[in-house]
C-alpha positions, 0 to 999 in steps of 0.5 A: 404487396412485399418491398426489395427490403423485406425480400433481401431480408426474408432470403437472409433469415432462411440462409437462401441465395438468389439461386436456390429462391429462384428455383423454389419460386420458379422464376429466373434469377435476372427476375430475383436480383431485379427485384431486389435490386428495386425500390420500395415495393416490388413491381411485377406480374401479378403471377410472378409476385404471387410466386415469390411469395408463395415460395417465402411462405412455404419455406416458413417466412410471414410477410408483416404489412405496415401497421398489422402488428407493430404499433409503429407501423413498420413493415418487416418479416419474421420465421414463424413458430416451428410447429406452425410450419409445413416447411416445404423441402427448399435448398438453401443453395442450388450449388454446392459450396465449391461451385461443382455443378451436380453431376447430372448436369454436368453430364448434360452439357452444363445446361440445366432444365 
């Protein structure tokens, strides 16, 4: 299980925007936005949740469930030790900061596949 707060915190630790997370998890941007806007434990299809958690773990985030490593029992996220992480090449942003589209997308009429 993952909460909306854990999702936002994990994305912040990675310096990843919502679009990049959607790309890494092979989910739509509105799905990521809906998940982050929810309260408490995120609800969604099993497939979507597995993809989301898998993308976060591949990027080096460890989800801490209630009562696992904290004597007070709080949930959280942390980055795994650098030597234990086999980081996937996940972009932190899907577009350059200037908002310009990559040339390959611009040539296709602005649509990405």
